[in-house]
N, C-alpha and C positions, 0 to 999 in steps of 0.2 A: 702708052702706059697700060699696065695690066691691073685690072680690078680684082680684089680679093675680099671675101667676106669671112670673118672669123666669128664663130659662135662660142661664147664663153660658157662656163659651167652653169651660170645662173640664167642662161637663155638670152643674154644680150648679144645683139649683132653689132660687130665693129667692122666698118668698111675701111679699106685701105687701098692705096695705089702704089705701084712701083714700076720701075723701068724693067723691060725684059732683061734677063740675065741675073736679076737680084734673087738671092736665096730667100725662101719663105720665112726662115728664122729671122732674118734682118727686118723684114716687113712687120712681123708680129712684134718684135722688140720695139721698133720705132712707134708702133701703135700703143705701146704700154701694156702689152699682154703678158701673161705668166708663162713665157717661153724663156727659160733661164739660159739654155745653151752653155752650160758650164765649160764644155771643152772648146767653145768658140767655133763650132762647126767642123771639128776634126773627126767626128764620128767615134768619139771615145766615151760617150755617155748617152743617156736617153732622155735628157731633161728638156729636149725640144720636141718631144713626141706630140703629134697631132693625129686626129682621126679625119680622114678625107671623106667627104660626102661620096656615096656610092656612085653617083652619076659622073663624078670627076675622076675617080680612082683609076679607071682604065685608060685615061688620057695621060697619065704620068709615065715617065720612064720607069721601068721596073726596078724594084729595090735590089741592091747588090746583096750578096751573101753576108758581107760584113754588116750592112744595115739591118738585115734580118736578125743577125746575132745580137745587135744592140737592142732591137725591139723586144727581144726575149726578156730583157731586164726592165722594161718599162711597165708601169702600173696601168691598168685599164686598157690594155691592148685589144684591138679588134681586128677583123679581117682587112679593114681598110686603113690600118695604122701606118704612119710613116714618120720618119724623122724630118722635121721641117728644114734642117740644115742641108738635106739632100734633095730638096725640091727647088729647082731653078725655074723661075717664072719665064714663060714665053707667051707669045700671042695666042697660042692654042689653049692656054690656061686662063684667059680673060674671063672673069666671073667665078673663078675657083672658090669653093666653099669648104672650110675646114672647121672642126670643132676642137676646142682646147679641153682635154680631159679634166674631169673634176679633181683628179689626183694631182694635177699640175700645181706646183708652187715655185715661184721665183724667189729664191732666198736673197737675191740681190735687191729686192724691193721691200724687204722687211724693215 
């Protein structure tokens, strides 16, 4: 299992676990976090935007040009922003820490 820590906009830490190969989007959704993923991981929206902690960012597979283009549409983007649908967990990411931007709203939870 791979451990992940999500930091919410109000500072709450939410710990989660998933099997290697699981997309970070699915882990966050299973934990009840505001990661809408409107396009269901097809990289056609930016509603699963997360900010990866700087110490973990370099361990990720680099973002594709298409992902970079979608991030241009996300609110609150930073240098270490990624789409959680594009992060596949593996053993090297055990302990990964990401922040859910304050601008994130899951309209499916309204």
